[in-house]
C-alpha positions as CSV (number, residue, x, y, z in Angstrom):
1,M,12.9,-6.7,-13.6
2,H,14.2,-3.8,-12.1
3,P,16.4,-4.5,-9.0
4,T,14.3,-2.8,-6.7
5,V,11.0,-4.6,-7.5
6,A,13.4,-7.7,-7.8
7,D,14.5,-7.4,-3.9
8,F,10.4,-7.0,-2.8
9,V,9.8,-10.1,-5.4
10,E,12.7,-11.9,-3.0
11,C,11.2,-9.7,0.5
12,A,7.8,-11.9,-0.5
13,R,9.2,-15.1,-1.3
14,D,11.5,-15.0,1.9
15,H,9.5,-13.8,4.8
16,H,6.0,-14.0,3.8
17,G,6.2,-17.5,1.9
18,V,4.3,-16.0,-1.5
19,T,5.3,-15.7,-5.1
20,V,4.2,-12.6,-6.7
21,T,4.1,-11.8,-10.1
22,P,4.7,-8.5,-10.8
23,E,4.0,-6.3,-13.8
24,T,5.8,-2.9,-15.0
25,F,4.0,-0.6,-16.7
26,P,6.4,1.7,-19.1
27,D,4.5,4.5,-19.0
28,G,3.9,4.3,-14.8
29,T,1.1,3.3,-12.2
30,K,2.3,5.8,-9.5
31,T,-1.5,7.7,-9.3
32,A,-4.1,5.1,-8.7
33,A,-6.0,5.9,-11.5
34,D,-2.9,6.0,-13.7
35,A,-2.5,2.1,-12.0
36,A,-6.0,1.4,-12.8
37,D,-5.5,2.2,-16.6
38,A,-2.6,0.8,-17.8
39,I,-4.3,-2.5,-16.1
40,G,-7.6,-2.1,-17.3
41,C,-9.0,-2.3,-14.2
42,S,-11.1,-0.4,-11.8
43,V,-9.6,2.2,-9.7
44,D,-11.5,0.5,-6.7
45,Q,-8.8,-2.3,-6.9
46,I,-6.3,-1.3,-6.3
47,V,-4.2,-0.9,-3.2
48,K,-2.6,2.4,-2.2
49,S,-0.2,2.2,1.0
50,I,-0.7,5.6,2.1
51,V,1.7,6.2,4.7
52,M,0.7,9.2,7.3
53,L,2.0,10.1,10.6
54,V,0.1,10.2,13.3
55,D,1.4,12.1,15.9
56,D,4.5,11.8,14.6
57,T,4.2,8.0,14.3
58,P,4.5,6.5,11.1
59,V,1.3,4.6,10.0
60,V,0.3,2.7,6.5
61,V,-3.3,2.4,5.4
62,L,-4.0,-0.1,2.8
63,T,-6.9,2.0,0.9
64,S,-8.7,1.5,-2.3
65,G,-7.5,3.9,-5.1
66,A,-10.6,5.5,-4.7
67,N,-10.5,6.5,-1.6
68,R,-8.4,8.8,0.4
69,V,-7.8,9.1,4.0
70,D,-9.5,11.1,6.2
71,E,-7.2,12.6,8.3
72,D,-9.5,13.3,11.0
73,A,-10.9,10.1,11.4
74,L,-7.3,8.5,11.3
75,A,-6.1,10.5,14.4
76,D,-9.5,10.0,16.8
77,H,-8.6,6.0,15.6
78,F,-5.7,6.7,17.4
79,D,-6.7,8.8,19.6
80,A,-4.3,11.3,18.4
81,T,-3.6,15.1,18.2
82,S,-2.9,15.1,14.4
83,A,-2.5,12.9,11.7
84,T,-0.5,14.2,8.6
85,S,0.9,12.9,5.3
86,A,4.5,11.3,5.7
87,D,7.2,13.6,3.4
88,P,9.3,11.8,1.3
89,E,11.9,11.0,2.9
90,T,10.5,9.5,6.2
91,V,8.4,7.0,4.1
92,K,11.9,5.8,2.6
93,E,14.1,5.8,5.9
94,T,11.2,3.8,7.6
95,L,9.7,1.4,5.2
96,G,12.8,1.3,2.5
97,W,10.3,2.5,-0.5
98,S,9.8,5.4,-2.2
99,I,6.4,7.2,-2.5
100,G,4.5,5.8,-5.5
101,G,6.0,2.7,-5.4
102,V,5.2,1.6,-1.3
103,P,4.2,-2.0,-1.1
104,P,1.4,-3.3,1.4
105,F,4.3,-5.6,3.3
106,C,7.9,-5.7,3.2
107,H,8.4,-3.0,5.2
108,E,11.6,-2.5,7.1
109,T,10.1,-1.1,10.1
110,A,7.1,-2.7,11.6
111,V,4.4,0.0,11.6
112,P,0.5,0.0,12.4
113,V,-1.2,-1.5,9.0
114,L,-4.9,-0.4,8.4
115,L,-7.5,-1.8,6.0
116,D,-10.1,0.2,3.7
117,R,-12.6,-2.7,3.9
118,T,-13.6,-1.3,0.4
119,L,-10.9,-4.1,-1.0
120,E,-12.2,-6.9,0.5
121,S,-15.2,-6.8,-2.0
122,F,-12.8,-7.7,-5.1
123,E,-11.6,-11.0,-6.4
124,T,-8.5,-9.7,-7.2
125,V,-6.5,-6.2,-6.2
126,W,-3.5,-4.7,-7.3
127,A,-0.4,-3.5,-4.9
128,A,2.9,-1.5,-5.8
129,A,6.1,-3.8,-6.2
130,G,8.3,-0.9,-4.8
131,T,8.4,1.1,-7.7
132,P,6.1,3.1,-9.7
133,D,5.7,1.4,-12.6
134,A,5.7,-1.9,-11.2
135,V,2.6,-4.1,-9.4
136,F,1.5,-6.7,-8.8
137,P,-2.1,-8.7,-8.8
138,I,-3.2,-10.5,-5.0
139,S,-6.5,-11.6,-3.6
140,P,-8.0,-9.6,-0.8
141,E,-7.8,-12.9,1.6
142,R,-4.5,-13.7,1.3
143,L,-3.0,-9.4,1.4
144,V,-4.9,-10.0,4.4
145,A,-3.7,-13.3,5.9
146,I,0.1,-11.7,4.9
147,V,-0.5,-8.1,6.1
148,D,-3.0,-8.9,9.3
149,P,-3.8,-5.1,9.0
150,E,-6.4,-4.1,11.6
151,P,-9.8,-2.8,9.6
152,A,-10.7,0.5,10.1
153,A,-13.4,3.5,8.8
154,V,-10.7,6.2,8.4
155,V,-11.2,7.2,4.7
156,V,-13.9,8.5,2.7
């Protein structure tokens, strides 16, 4: 197991009381489509942890792999001036993970987390486990219980 994935597994266990069982795919799971192909599930079942800057404040949007963040809706949600994608350095510095491997929890810094409710319609969803080639299955109910995200209509 890659050390970064092992760090995520340890954090999930020690800080959230949950056992995650990551699966690694050598061809990568960097995009939602790659992950769905590797796993053999619908792209809708992939949890994308999208890091956005809302007036320069990092926010994580947990969205279905088939959806994308609506920047205007996100800015409106926070009554902000703008919402843009965070750059890789900000993501790593703020959350402790690199783009493509950002898990939905175990972030180094507490940031607001929003939820695309599309994910709640599945029995199992798959999320990044710390690297671009590792994912883990989790029920949406368990994910919500761990993260306590705010449901928000900020995706298209």
